[in-house]
N, C-alpha and C positions, 0 to 999 in steps of 0.2 A: 398683637403678635399671636400667631397660631403656633403652639408648641406641643410636641409630643409628651404626654404625661405617662409615666411608667405605672403609676397608680391608676388603673383603669385601662392602660394599654391602648390609648388612642389620642390623637391630636385634639387638643381644646384651645380655644381663645383664652388668652392669659387675663384673668380677672383678679387683680390684686385686693386685698382685704380693705386697703385705703387707697382711694382713687389717685393715680398718678405716682403712687409710691410703691417701690419693691423691696420687701425684706427677703434677702438671699443669704443662704447658708451653704458653705462649701466644706466638705470634709478635708481637713488638712493632713499633711504627712505625718506618719509615725517616724520620728527622727532618730532612727537607729543606724541608718546607711544613707548613701547617696540616693536621690531619686533617679530612676531609670527613665528612658524616654517613653515607656509605656505609660508610667505614672504622669508624665508631663503632658502627654496627649490630652488627658482629662483636664488638667489645669489650663492648657491653651484653650480648649473648647469653652470652658467655664469663663474664661477671660473674654473670649469673643461674645458669649452670651451677655455678660455684664455690659460690655461696651456698646453692644447692639441695643440693649434696653435704654442706656444713656443717650444713644445716638437717635433713637426714635422717641426720645422725650420723657422717659421716666426718671424719677428721682430714686437712685438705687442705694441701699446701704448693704455691703457685703461683709459677712463675718465668717472667719476661718479659725478653726481650732488648731493647735499643735499637739499632737499625742506624744506626751513625754513620759506618760506612765500608764500602766495597765493594758496595754494591748498584748494580749497572749498570742503564741504561735499557732494556736487553733481556734477556729471559729466557734468551737464547742466549749469555750471557756476553760480549757485545760491546756497544759503545757507551759513552756518557759515564756517569761515576759520578754518581748523582743528588744526593749530597751536594756534589760539586763544582759540579754545575749551579746548586744553591741558593746556594753561595757566590758564584759568578759573578753571579747574578742581583741579589743584594743587596749586593755588594761588601764582603763580610765574610770571615773565616776559616771553614773548615769547622767548627771546634770552636765558634765563636761561633754559627753556624747551628745546630749540634747542640743546644747548650744552650737557646737561644731557643725552638726548636720542640719540645724535650723538655718544657720548662716549660709551653708552651702545650697540648700534648697532655695532660698530667696535670691542667691546670686544666679543660680540657673534661671529663675523666673525672670530676673532682670535682663539676661542675655536673650530671653525669648520674648521680650517685650509683654511680659505678663504683669498686669497692674497689681500693686501691693493692695491687699484688702483694706477696707475702711477700718476693721477691727481684727486683730490677730491675738488670740488668747491661748496660751499654754494651758494644758489641763491642770498642771500643778498649782496654777493661781486660783483654782476654784473648788477647792476640797470642801469648803463650807457650803457651797451651792450643791455639791454632789450629796453631801450629807443630809441637807435640808430635803432634797428630792426623794431620797431613799426613805427618809422618816415619814414623809407624807404618804408614800406608796404603802408603807407598812400600816399606817393608820387607815388607810382606805381599804385595806384587805387585798391589796394586788400583789403583796410581797410576803415573804415568810422567811424566818430564821432557821438554818439547819446546819449542823456541823460546823458552826462558827462563821458560816457565810450568810448573806442575805441574798435571796434569790426572787426574781419576778416570776409570778404564777400565772403562765399563759392560759391556763384552764379558765381563768376568770373572764376571758375575752370571747365574744361571739365569733370573731374572725381574726385569728392570729396571722394567718398567711395572707396578708392584705394585697400582696402583689400578684396573687392568683396563679403562680406557677412553681410554687413549692409545696411540699407536704412534709409530714413527720419523718419519712424515710431519709429526707435530706440530712437529718441529724442523727443518723444512725451510728451507733458507737463504733469508732474506729475508722470511720470514712476519711476523716482528716487527721493526717499526722500520726495515725495509728495510737490514738490516744485511749486511755482507760476511761471506762464509764464513771461519771461522778454519780455516786450512789446517793448524795444528798438531794438530788433533784426529784421532785414529785413527778414531773413530766419530762420527757426527753427535750422538749422545746423550751423549757425554762432556762433562764440565763442569770449570770451572777451580776448583782448590783454593787455588791461590797464584799471583798475577802478579808477575812482574818486567817483563813487556813487555806492552803493549796499544796499541790504536790511539790513544791520547793519552798524552802524555808530562807533563802537568803535574798529575798526581795529588799532592794536598798532603800526605796522610798516607802515609808509607812507613816500613817497619822492616827492620831487618836479619834475614836468615834463612839457613839452610844453602844456599838456591837462589839467593841474592842479594837485593839491596835491593828490597822491593816491599810488597805489601799482601794480605789474604786475599780469597778469593772470598765471594760473599755466602752461599751454602748452607752453608759449613763452620761459620759462627758459631753457628747455632741447635744443631747437633749438639753441638758442643764446650761450649757454655753450659749445655745441659740436662745433659750427663753431669757437668759440674763440680759443679752444685748439686743435682742429684737422683739421681745414681748411674747405674748400668748399666741400671735397668729404669724405663721411663716408663710410666705408666697411661693418660694422656690428653694427646694433642697437639692443640691448637686452632688455628684460623686461618680466614681467608676461603677460599671455595672455589677462588678463583683461585690460591691458594698450593699446592693439592694437586698440580699439575703445572706446571713441574717442580721447584718448591722443595722441597716435602715428599717428593717422589719421590726427589730427590737426598739429602735428610736420611736417609731410610732406608738408601739404598745405601751412604752412607759410614759411617753409625753402625754398621750390622750388619756391615759389613766390618771395622771398627775393633774392635768388641767381640767378634765371633765368635758371637754369638747373637741371637735376636730382641730388638728394642730396645723398641718401643712397642706396646702391644696394642690401643689405641683411638684413632681419629682422628675429631675433631669439627669439622666444617666448616660455616660459615654461608654462606648463598647471598646473592647480590648485592642490593643496593638499586639499583633502577632508576628513571629519570625518563623524560621524553618522548623523550630522545635514546638510551635504553639504559642500560647500566651506568654508574653514577656514577664518574668518575675525574678526577683532577687534570689529566690530559694534555689533556681537552676544553675546560679553562678554564671560569671562572664557577662553580665547584663550590660546594656549600652547606656552611657551617660552623655550628657551634653559636652562635658570635658574630653570624652573620648572622641566624640564627633569633631571637636575642635582640633584635636591632635591629629586628625586625619585630614584636616584642611577645609572642613565645612563650616561655612557661617551658620551659627544656631538658627538664624531666621529662615534658612533653607528647610530646616526641620519644621518650622512653624508653617511655611507654605505647603510642605508635603502634607501636613494634617489638614490644612484648609482645603486642599483639593478633594478630600473625601468627606462624605456626610458622617457626623458624629455618631449616628445610630447604625453605622456599618463597621464591621470589623476591618482593621487597616493592616495590611501586610507589609512588613518592612524588609527591604533588601537594599544592598548598597547600590545595585543598579537603578532602582526606582529613585533612590536619593540623588544620584548622579544626574539623572534626567531632571529632577526638580532643581538641582543646583544650575543646569544649563538654562532652564526656564527662568529662574530668578536672575541670572546675569542678563539675559536678553530683556527682561522687564526693566531692570536698573538702567540698562543702556537706553532704552526708549524714553524713560522718564528723564534721563540726563539730557538726551537731545532735545526734548520739549523745554527743559529748564534753560538750556543754552540758547534758545530761539525765542524765548518770551518777548513780547512786545506789548508795553502798556497802552499804546495808542489804539490798538484794535478793539473795536466796539464788542461788548459782550452780548452773547446770545442767551438771554435769560430763560426763554422758553425751552430751548433745547437743554440747556443746563438743568433745568427742573424736571425734564423728562428722565434723565439719567439718575438724578437723585431719587426720584420715585421708584425707579427699577431696582435700585440698590436696596432701598428700604423693603420693597416687596420680597426680594430674595431673603433678607434677614427675617422678615416676619413670617415666611413660609417654612417654618420649623428649622431655622437657622440654616438655610441652604447657602453654606460658604462657597461651594464650587459655583453656583449661580452668581453670587456676588462678585466673585473673580472675573466671570464672564462679562458682567457689566463693566468691571474695571478696564477690560481689554477693549470693550466696545468704545469707551470714552477715549482710549488712547488713539483709536483709528477714526474718530468722529470728525465732524466739521467744526467742533468748538475751537475757539482760539487757544494758543498755548497757555495764555494766563488763566483762562477758565479751566483748562484742563488741570493745570497744576493746583488750583484752588479745590476742585472737586476731587482729585486724587488725594489730597491732604485730608479732606473729610473723610473719604473712604478708608484711608489708611489708619485714621483713629481706630476703627474697628478691626481692620486686617492686620495691623501691626508689623508691617513689613519694611518700615523706614525708607520708603520710596523717594519722597522729596527730600527728606533729611540727608540721605547719602548723595543725592545729586548736588545739594548745597555744599556738602563736605568736599565733594570731588572738585567743585569750582574753586572753593578755598585753597585746596592742595594745589590746584593748577596755578592759581594766583601767586601763592607762596613760592612755588617752583620757579615761576616767571621772574618774580622779584629777586630770588637768589641768583638766577641767570644774569639779570640786568645788572646787579651789584658787582659780580664778577667781571662783566664786561666793562662797565664804567671805571672800576679800579685799574683794569688792565690798560685802558685808553689814557687815564691819567698818568700812569707809570711811562707809558709810550710817549706822552706829551713832554714829560719832565726830562726824558732822556733826550728827545729832540732839541730841547731848549739848551741842555748842556752841550749838545753838539752844534749849537747855533744853526739848526735846520728850522728856520722860522716858518717856512712854508708848510711843513709837516705840523708843527706846533699850532699854526693858525687853523689848519684843516681839522685837526683834532678838536681845538676849541670850539669851532663852529658845529661840530658833530654833537658835542656835549651840550651846547647851547640849545640845539634842535631837540635834545632829549630832556630839556628843562632842567639841566644840572648846572648848579652854581658852584664855583671853585673859589676858594678863598686861600690866599698864601699867609700862613701864620708861622710864629717862631718854632712852632712844633712840626711845621711841615704843611702839606696841602690838606685842606679839609674840604669836603663836598657835601651837598645836600640837593634834594629835589626843590625846584621853585614852587613856592605856594601859589 
């Protein structure tokens, strides 16, 4: 698989540290509010990546964190904790907020056919791991204590700005959220590893540490959780493009200082979903959620298809008009698959050669920097191909493992619903005929009664006269 690597800004052939195995880490949600569909674009494309890797033969282990402590409202390590802000807003405890919005996040993921990661780890489960990592960084001279906090010293690095498109001005005081300068920092780019002092004193979640009663900085959690579950070498780290700096930059700094060697070989970043106001975000208010789309009559998988139609490295602009067009395309796609499902024939010989051609084209699309729009084109080519309907259904099911659009599943469900509706109709008709026959017999209209008996017999209906009245069943 050739995949664009943000670290180096070019496409590279994926070369895992252990042959055939992929250690994959995805930055999870900060669970202080509902995920908006811009957040979920990233998770959809990470899901497609994981499933593509599995489809093409890799053994994948994917780990995701849940940020339930330590994420401040500013990237510059100042401002109010987002979890605390959520608790204040809803008059709940931080952990009540965390549980509610974690459950809501994974419910949205389920609706969008996003696979549950192999490991999901809340930050609050790993305090000892964070403390150990900070302790080692202090011992190695990569961190310092100042004003009650522990900071990472970026001046110890040969190259802090590893992604190559940032500089020290990006951390200028007041750029983000009009924050005040943290005078404890030796360098503007330094970041907090552990807080015991901050500009607010009502932080609900705190723990004992060698440096005092406090809580971890945001960046430390992903490094420690990744190393805990995936070891010292990470093959792919995923996230939204806004995580590249400073969050992922800081992860690399602290992880490689801690380990003493290169940590992650490949960085996969998904670009923003924009609306008329620009990048979609919670801070602007009125953000779009999966539940809101459902309330407007959209199947969540329409939004998944909407994302698949665009490349993950291109900004995607959301409008209801474009979503409506995608909904029409999805309905047509479902209809075509239903037609194929309803006309399958097990007796037709399979064309293995042509089947293999389409499988190879689909893999080529995935291996070409996750080209999902091209993968969809291959799907449409299969629909209009000379393959038998049985072959089409089989290959569509394989493709849909990656695409996640429930194409064959919904065709099967439609057939079952039709059978159920037909059965309900048959039952009503049979009972009406039995009642008509009973009345004919009471009226000694034997000709009508015999005619109805013959019709019921033709329908394989068996009638029994019992002390409780007439009972009937289908002949086995």
